[in-house]
C-alpha positions in Angstrom: -284.4 -50.9 109.3 -281.1 -52.0 107.6 -278.3 -53.3 109.8 -275.1 -51.4 109.9 -272.5 -52.1 107.1 -270.2 -53.7 109.5 -272.7 -56.3 110.6 -273.7 -57.0 107.0 -270.1 -57.6 105.9 -269.4 -59.7 109.0 -272.4 -61.9 108.3 -271.3 -62.5 104.7 -267.6 -63.1 105.5 -267.2 -64.1 109.2 -263.4 -64.4 108.7 -263.0 -60.8 107.5 -262.1 -57.9 109.7 -263.8 -54.5 109.1 -263.4 -51.1 110.5 -266.0 -48.7 111.8 -266.8 -47.5 108.3 -267.5 -51.0 107.1 -264.3 -51.3 105.0 -262.3 -54.5 104.9 -259.0 -54.3 106.6 -255.8 -56.1 105.4 -254.6 -58.9 107.7 -251.0 -60.1 108.0 -250.8 -63.8 106.8 -247.8 -66.0 107.4 -246.7 -67.9 104.2 -246.9 -71.7 104.6 -245.1 -73.6 101.9 -246.8 -76.8 102.6 -250.3 -75.2 102.4 -249.3 -73.5 99.2 -248.2 -76.7 97.6 -251.4 -78.4 98.5 -253.4 -75.5 97.1 -251.5 -75.7 93.8 -251.9 -79.4 93.5 -255.7 -79.0 94.1 -255.9 -76.5 91.3 -254.0 -78.7 88.9 -256.2 -81.7 89.6 -259.3 -81.6 87.2 -262.7 -81.8 88.7 -264.9 -84.8 88.1 -266.4 -84.8 84.6 -264.4 -81.8 83.3 -261.6 -82.5 80.9 -261.4 -86.2 81.7 -260.6 -88.6 78.8 -263.4 -91.1 78.5 -262.8 -94.2 76.4 -265.0 -94.2 73.3 -266.0 -97.2 71.2 -265.6 -96.1 67.5 -267.8 -98.9 66.3 -271.0 -97.4 64.6 -274.3 -99.1 65.0 -275.4 -101.1 61.9 -278.6 -99.1 61.4 -276.7 -95.8 61.3 -275.2 -94.7 57.9 -272.0 -92.6 57.9 -272.4 -89.0 56.6 -271.1 -88.7 53.1 -271.2 -85.0 52.2 -269.0 -82.3 50.6 -269.2 -78.6 50.7 -271.5 -77.1 48.1 -268.7 -75.0 46.7 -266.1 -77.8 46.6 -263.6 -77.5 43.8 -261.4 -80.3 42.6 -257.8 -79.6 43.7 -255.2 -78.7 41.2 -252.8 -81.5 40.6 -249.6 -79.5 40.8 -246.7 -81.9 40.0 -243.2 -81.5 41.4 -240.9 -79.9 39.0 -238.4 -82.2 37.3 -234.7 -82.2 37.9 -233.0 -79.4 36.1 -231.8 -80.3 32.6 -228.3 -79.2 31.7 -228.7 -78.0 28.1 -226.5 -75.6 26.3 -228.2 -72.6 25.0 -228.8 -72.4 21.2 -226.0 -70.8 19.3 -226.1 -67.0 18.7 -229.0 -66.7 21.2 -227.5 -63.9 23.3 -225.5 -62.1 20.6 -227.9 -62.2 17.7 -231.4 -63.5 18.5 -232.2 -61.5 21.7 -230.5 -58.4 20.3 -232.4 -58.6 17.1 -235.7 -58.9 19.0 -234.8 -55.9 21.1 -234.7 -57.9 24.3 -232.2 -57.8 27.2 -229.2 -60.0 26.6 -229.3 -61.4 30.1 -232.9 -62.4 29.8 -233.6 -65.9 31.4 -234.2 -68.5 28.7 -235.9 -71.8 29.7 -235.6 -75.2 28.0 -239.1 -76.6 27.5 -238.8 -79.9 25.7 -237.3 -81.9 22.8 -239.3 -83.4 20.0 -239.2 -84.7 16.5 -241.0 -82.6 13.9 -244.0 -84.5 12.5 -245.9 -84.1 9.3 -248.8 -82.6 11.3 -246.6 -79.7 12.4 -246.1 -78.9 8.7 -249.6 -79.7 7.4 -251.6 -76.8 6.1 -254.9 -78.5 7.2 -253.6 -78.8 10.8 -252.0 -75.3 10.8 -250.3 -75.6 14.2 -247.1 -76.6 16.0 -247.6 -78.9 18.9 -245.6 -78.6 22.1 -245.3 -81.9 24.1 -247.6 -81.9 27.1 -244.9 -82.8 29.6 -242.8 -79.7 28.7 -245.9 -77.5 28.6 -247.1 -78.5 32.1 -243.7 -78.9 33.9 -241.5 -76.2 32.3 -243.6 -73.7 30.4 -246.4 -73.2 32.9 -244.1 -72.1 35.8 -242.8 -69.1 33.9 -246.2 -67.7 33.1 -248.5 -65.6 35.3 -252.0 -66.7 36.4 -253.6 -64.4 33.8 -251.3 -65.8 31.1 -252.1 -69.4 32.1 -255.8 -68.6 32.0 -255.5 -67.2 28.5 -253.6 -70.2 27.3 -256.0 -72.6 29.0 -253.1 -74.0 31.1 -254.3 -72.8 34.5 -255.7 -76.2 35.6 -254.3 -79.7 35.1 -256.3 -81.9 32.7 -257.1 -84.5 35.5 -258.8 -81.8 37.6 -261.2 -80.7 34.9 -264.7 -82.0 34.8 -265.3 -84.7 32.2 -267.7 -84.0 29.4 -271.0 -85.8 29.7 -271.8 -88.2 26.8 -274.4 -87.0 24.4 -277.9 -88.7 24.6 -279.0 -91.2 22.1 -281.3 -90.0 19.3 -283.8 -91.5 17.0 -282.8 -92.3 13.4 -284.2 -89.0 12.0 -282.7 -86.9 14.8 -279.4 -88.8 14.5 -279.1 -87.9 10.8 -279.8 -84.2 11.5 -277.3 -84.3 14.4 -274.6 -85.8 12.3 -275.1 -83.0 9.7 -274.9 -80.4 12.4 -271.6 -81.9 13.7 -270.2 -81.8 10.2 -271.0 -78.1 9.9 -269.5 -77.4 13.3 -266.4 -79.3 12.4 -266.0 -77.3 9.2 -266.3 -74.0 11.1 -263.9 -75.1 13.8 -263.9 -74.2 17.5 -262.6 -70.9 18.7 -260.1 -71.5 21.4 -258.4 -68.1 21.8 -255.0 -68.2 23.4 -252.0 -66.4 24.7 -250.1 -64.1 22.2 -246.8 -65.8 21.3 -244.1 -65.5 18.6 -242.2 -68.4 17.1 -238.5 -67.8 16.6 -236.2 -69.6 14.2 -232.4 -69.0 13.7 -233.0 -68.7 9.9 -236.5 -67.1 9.7 -236.3 -64.8 12.7 -239.5 -64.1 14.6 -243.0 -64.7 13.3 -246.0 -62.5 13.5 -248.3 -62.7 16.5 -249.6 -66.3 16.9 -251.6 -67.9 19.8 -250.6 -70.5 22.4 -253.5 -72.6 23.7 -254.3 -76.0 25.0 -257.2 -77.9 23.4 -259.9 -78.9 25.8 -260.7 -82.2 24.0 -257.2 -83.7 23.5 -255.3 -81.5 26.0 -252.6 -80.8 23.4 -250.7 -77.5 23.7 -250.3 -75.9 20.3 -249.1 -72.7 18.6 -251.5 -71.6 15.9 -252.8 -68.6 14.0 -252.9 -66.9 10.7 -249.6 -66.8 8.9 -248.3 -69.9 10.6 -247.7 -71.9 7.5 -246.0 -69.0 5.6 -243.6 -68.6 8.5 -242.9 -72.4 8.9 -241.9 -72.6 5.2 -239.1 -70.1 5.9 -237.9 -71.9 9.0 -234.7 -74.1 9.1 -236.4 -77.2 10.6 -238.0 -79.9 8.4 -240.0 -83.1 9.0 -238.2 -85.7 11.1 -235.8 -83.1 12.5 -235.1 -83.4 16.2 -235.6 -79.9 17.6 -235.3 -78.2 21.0 -238.0 -75.9 22.2 -237.0 -72.9 24.4 -239.1 -70.1 25.8 -238.4 -66.6 27.1 -240.4 -63.6 27.9 -239.3 -60.1 29.0 -241.2 -58.5 31.8 -241.5 -54.7 31.9 -239.3 -53.0 34.5 -240.0 -49.6 35.9 -237.8 -47.6 38.3 -239.1 -44.5 40.1 -241.9 -44.1 37.6 -239.6 -44.4 34.6 -239.8 -47.4 32.3 -236.3 -49.0 32.0 -237.5 -51.5 29.4 -240.8 -52.7 28.1 -242.4 -56.2 28.3 -242.6 -58.5 25.4 -244.9 -61.3 24.2 -243.9 -64.9 25.0 -241.3 -66.2 22.5 -240.9 -69.8 21.6 -237.6 -70.7 20.0 -237.4 -73.8 17.9 -233.9 -74.9 16.9 -232.5 -78.1 15.5 -230.6 -80.2 18.0 -227.7 -80.9 15.6 -228.0 -77.4 14.1 -224.8 -75.5 13.1 -224.1 -71.9 13.8 -224.5 -71.1 10.1 -228.3 -71.7 10.5 -228.3 -68.2 12.1 -229.1 -65.7 9.4 -227.1 -63.0 11.2 -223.9 -65.2 10.9 -224.4 -65.3 7.1 -224.2 -61.5 6.8 
């Protein structure tokens, strides 16, 4: 036979008071500040072995090797460099009034200075068939104005230092080496397909070129503008070998408002203008 509820509760909690139904009754307790302070101090004091700082000797035994491991999906970090200090360059003559207007672009379009260089014979060589943009300007000034997809198309998404190095080719026997050299010559004659980002060259005298491609070579990491019709266009340009030229870039982004296209986007434009060029180089000023 089970004991009554009151007896059971009293056995479990002798200090409790219960009524005839076995329910606990509230008792009036007088607040004691000293007892409350002791209780709070006891709660704040950590128990033995819990949360106590224990001195640890960091010295590792000689027979234990440290763990040297990286995640399986580890990727080399991109070496983003801090942008250089802004360069105060005056915009090319007739840029707003003639060049942008002729190209059908907004006259308040942001135009970015990329770099200054001296035109070399390779920039005008039909066998090279490309115009090279200095790497410092391509990485520090051209890359920030492009989107991720555009950087990927131009092979500018990653810094050269973060890309994996090509493994050296294995040594071959004499007969295999001869065949391999012949194969390399054939591949060199065909050339490597790099692809690239659509771009147009702009010159004050020749206007805009047809669609060319901007790309960075994986081997030499040089950023170039190339494509069919490049040489025909360069022959009509105002710059010649040994000219010091400034390279500017601009691109109009499409703008839509409430479902209506205010103005369309444009390809990337690269303007090449002589540093000591006069305003009469602009073909619109001659008209």
